[in-house]
N, C-alpha and C positions, 0 to 999 in steps of 0.2 A: 398781732393775731395771726398774720400770715406766717411769720417766722415760727411761732409755736406749732402751728399745724404742720408745717414742713418738717420740723424736727420730730414730731410725733410719728409722721409717716415713715421717715428714714429709720427710726427705731423699730417700728413694726416690721419693716422689710428685713432688717438685720436679724431679728428674732426668728422670722419665718425661714430664712436661709439657714440659720444654725440648726433648726429643727429638722430640715430635710434629710440629712444623712442618717439620722436615727430612725426616721420613718422608713427610709429605703431599706435599712438593715433589717428592720422588723418584717417588712414585706418579703425580703429575700429569704427569711427563715420560715416562710410559709404563713406569715401572719396575714391579716386582712387589710394591710396598709396599702394595697394597690401595687405591690412589687411583682416580681416574676412568679409565675405559677410553678408548682413542683414538676419535675421532669416526669413525662409519662412512662409507664411501665410497658416495655416491649415484650410481647408474647410471641415467641417463635415456635414453629412446629418442633416436636422432639428430635426429629432427624436433623434439624438445623442447629441444634445447640452443641456446637463444637468450638474449639479454640480457633480464633481467626488466624490467618485468613483462609485456611484450606484444610480439608481432611479427605483422605481417600474414600471414606465412607459417607461423605456428605451427599445428600440427595439433591439433585437438580430440581429446584422448585418451579421452574418456568419452562415453556416449550423451547425446543431447539431452534436456534436462529438459522436461517438459510444464508450462509456466508462461508466462503472458502478462505478468507484472510485470517491468519492466526491472531494478528493484533486486534482484530475486531470480534473475536470470540472470547467468551468468559473461560475461566480455568475449568469449570465443570463441563462446558460445551466441548472444549478441547479434549478433556479426559474421556468423555463418552464417545465422541467421534472416533477417537483412536481405538479405545478398548472395546466398545460395544458395537460400533458400526463399521469397523474395519478401515477407517481412513488412515492407512499406514504409508501413504505416498506423500512426499513433501517436495515442493519446488523451492529452490533458493535462487533468486533472480538478482542480477547485477546490472546496474545502469551507470550513468555518469552525470556530472554537471559540467556543461560545456557551452561554448558560444554557438548560437544557432540563428544568426541573423537578427533582424529588428523585430520580428513578430513572435517567435517561439521562446518559451521560457528556457532557462538553462537546464531544467530537469526534463528535457524532451524525451530522452530514452526511458526515464522513470515513468512518465505518463504513458508511453507506449506499453511498457511492461504491466502497468495497472490494467490495461485493456486486454492485452494478449494473455496475461497470466490468468485472468478470470476465465477466458475462453478455453485455455489449455486444461485448467483444473476441472472444469465442468465436463469437457469432452472426454478427458481421461477417466474421470470418475473416482470417487473416494480419495480425493487429493486435496491437500491444504497447502497454502502458500505462506512461507515465512515473510517477515518484513523485508521489503526490497532494500538491498545494499545500494544506496544511491550514488556512491562515489567509486571511481576507479583508481588505478594506481598512477603515480607520478612523483615528481619532486616538489614538495610543498614550498620550498624556498625559492623556486624559480617560476612559480605559477603567478603571473601578473595579469592574466586575462580576467576581466570583471566577471565574477560569478563562477569561475572555474575552480572548484574545490577538489582536491585530490588527497589520497592517503598514500603513504609510502608503500611500495609493492609488498614489503614484508608484513605491513599492517593488514593490507587487503587479504593476503594469504591466510594470516592468523585469524581474521574475522570470519572468513568463509569456512575455514576448518573448524572453528569453534561453534559456529552456527550448526553445521552438519553434525558435529559430535553431540551437541545438545539435543538435536532431534532424534538421533539414534538412541540416546539415553532415555528418551520418553516413549520409545516403542515404535518409531518409524522404521520400516523395512526397506523402503526405496527412497533415495534422496537424489534429486536431479538438479544440476546446475544449469542455468540458462542466462545468457548475456545478450543484451540488445545492441551493444556497440562492439566494433572491431577490437577495441582495446580490452575488452573483457575476455576474449576467447582463450588466449594462452594462459592467463592466470587461473581461469576456471578449470581448464584441462589439467593444469599442474596439481591443483589441490585435489581434484577428483582422483588422479592417479596415485597421489600420496595416500589418500584414504582407502582406495581399493587395496593397496598393499597392506596397510595397517589393519584393515578389517577382514582380511582374507579368512575364509572359513567361518564367518559369523552370520551367514545367511542374510546379509544386507547388500542390496544393490546401491552403489553410489557411482554416478557418471555425469560427465558433461555432455550436453546435447547440442553439438555444433550445427545440426540441421535447422535449428530454430533461426539461426542468423542467415536468412535467405532473401535479402533485399533485392537481389537481381531477379529472383523468381517472383517476388511481390510486384515489382514494376511490370514484368511481362504479363502476369495474371491480371493486373489492373488494366493494362492497355488492351489486352485481348478480349477480356470477358466483362469488364465492369464499366469503364468509361464510355465505350461506344453505345451501350444499351441503357445505362442508368443516368446519364446526364443529358440536359436539354440540348447541348451543342454537339455531343457525340464525338468530341475530339479526344485524342490521346495525349499523353505527356511525352511529346517527342524528344524534348531535351530537359531532363530533370535538373540541370544546372543552369538553365537559361537566365534566371534572375541573379545568379552569382551568390546565392545564399546557401547555407547548410540546411536546406529545406526542400521538401518535395510535396507533391499533392498527396501521395500515399502516406507520408509521415503526418502531414497536417490532418488528414481525414481520420487516421488512427487516434491521434491525440485528442481530436474534438470529441471522441466518444468517452474520454475521461472528463473533459470540460472544454467547450468552445473558448472559454476565457484563456486557456493555455496557449491559444494561437492569436489571442487578442482580436477575436472575431468582430465583436460589435464596434470596437475602435477602428478597425480597418474598414468596415462598412461605411462608417461616418465620413471617411476621407477617400472613398472609392479605391481602396487597396485590398479588397477582399478577393484576391486572386494570387496564384503562384505559378510560375513558369508558363504563363499565358493562359492558364486554366482558371476559370472563375470558381470561387469557393461558395457554392450555394449550400446553405446550412443543412437542409434535409437530405440533399443529394450526398454531401460529404459524409454525414453521419451514417447513411445507409452503406456507402462504399467502404468506409472505415470498419464498420461492423463485419462486412464480408471479408475484408482483408485480415482482420483479427482471426476469424474462423479459418481462413486459408492457412495462416501460420500455425494455428492450433492443430489443424489436421496433419500438417507436416511433422510437427513436434510429437504428436501422439503416435504417429506411425513409426517414428524413430524409437520411441520408448517401447512400443510393442515389439519391435525387432530385438531390442536388448533383453526384454523379458523372455522372448522365445529362445534366445541364445543361452540364457541362464536357466532355462527350464521352469521359469516361474509363470504361472498363469494368474490372472487377476480378474476377479468377479467385479464387474462395474455396477452391478445392481445394488 
């Protein structure tokens, strides 16, 4: 009796399993067998019915984003900012990946550029920022330092040149190279000089802005105007190399405005290492000082660009 019942149950299960694919297929064809529903019909506005992914005539269906980073804008936002709103100035920024002591990430200079680039673009007006070139030049085969990634100098030159040429092709009339590390300065100057010669007579300004790299002035400004009045202790950074790291209060405070995690702030607080060169890193103080330092560097950079514009006879409406 038990064996017969067990055999009957097994037979029933096998028959049910065999029937499942057929039922699923019927449902998949739109039947009532519990399968997938038919795909919905998507109705787009007539102005959006264009071949993907882009058309010069495509209407932007959403409000413009408040953003100056090209990689964070849509193709339609980029198009309209350049063609309709006159955002024809572009920044190409070059950083590094290097050793920076036990607290700072290898992308230190790239984090700084993220903060200062935003300040420069908004202060200058009608300016957009290309993706940061995060690597500098060097010999890839002899780079053994952990996290130190480099490109050959020829590759750096070619990438910078091609980025600028791409921007020119899209309608940008002013292209400025900015580097946050000493290793960036000569390569940026060389590619700018090459393009100045190649684009002569084309009504395009292309230049390296060496005034941006002003860390000696940043230290003096910090010590004279910010640390004495904006920190609880009122002390200055008397020796920026006191700890023996490739790290300073002004660098840390700038980076923290990108993210405190990039200086491992919470981890340092947990082990009483939230200080640099004898100065305590208090979160709100450091953020406020870093923001002012970014604006200080932006003002210096914008002043240099305005001088270039004056020399070229080009006036720019910031509104």
